[in-house]
N, C-alpha and C positions, 0 to 999 in steps of 0.2 A: 623131870623130863616130859612127863605126860602133859603137864600144864603148857609147856612150850609147844607141843604138837598141836594143841587146840588153837594156838594163835597163828600157826603157819599159814592156813588158808586166808586169814584176815590180812596178814602181812603181804602175802602174794597179791591179794586184791588191791591193797593200798599201793603197792609198787606198780601194778598194771595201770591203775587210775592216774598215778603221778606221771608215768611214761606217756599215757595218752594225752594228758594236758600239755606236756612239754612238746609233743609232736604237733598238736593242734596249734599251739602258740607259734611254732616255727613255720607252719604252713601259712598262718595269718601274716606273719612278718614278711615272708617272701611275697605274698600277694600285695602287701602294702608297697614293697620295694618296686615291684613291677608297675604298679600304678604311678609311683613317683617317677620312675624312669620314663614312662610314656608321657607323663604330663609336663616334665621339665624340658625346656628347650635350651640350647646354648645361650648363656647369659642370664638365665633365670636365677641361678644359684651362685653366689660368691661366698667362699669360705675364707674368713679372715683368720689366719692361723699364726702360730708361733713355732719357732724352730725347736723349742724344748717341750712342746705340748704333746704328751702321750695320747690324749683324747683326740687331738688333731690327726695324729697318725691313724688312729682307729677310724675316724670319720672318713679320711682320705681313702683308706683301704676299702671300707664298705661301699662308698660311692663309686669308686673305680671298678671294683669287682662286679658291681651290678649294672654298670653301664649308664649311670646317672650323670648327665653332663653338668659340670661345674667348673668354676675357675677358682684357683687357690691364690690367695694374696698373703704373702708372708710379711708380717709387720716389721721384722728386724731387717729385712732385705730391701724393702721398697718404701720410700718416704710417702708415696701416695697411699699405700696400704696402711701405714701407721696413721696417717691423717684420717682415713676412712674409719679406722678402728676408734680413734678418739671422737670423731663426729658421731659415731653410733652410741657413744657413752657406754661402751661394753665393759663389764666387770671382768671378763676373762675370755679365753679362747677354748675351743673354736667358737667363733661367732659367725653364723650364717646370715647372709642377707638374701632373702628369697623374695624376688619380685618386690623389692623395697622394704620388706618386713624383716625386722631384726629378730633372730632366734639365738639366744645364748645357750651354748651346749649343743649336743647333737641328739636330736629326738626326731625320729622318722615320722611320727604322727604329726608333730608340729610342722614339719617340712611339707607334708602332704596337705595339711590344712591351709598353709600359706599359698601353696600352688593353686588350690581350688579357689581361694579368695581372690587371687590374681593381683 
């Protein structure tokens, strides 16, 4: 029991550091989202999605909750969307077309970079 008591302060320090890192990461993520929301104009982001894609659901929710303008194109519902998906040579969904640049998967940092490159 005495040995365990010596490690309690260390465990508390590690827990506090871990919590701080998580908080800092969340703040940085939210800052990045605000940057993306401000940089994106209607028509800049098109998400090619699938009806059965859970990652598409997550991307749609994140974009919508943060007010990022985007257009969703569901490949099973629209022949034009399916053609765009094939033309992008995409291996999966979601595929985001950001100002003409293909991004497979949902990665906010890559979306931000594509918006900056224009």
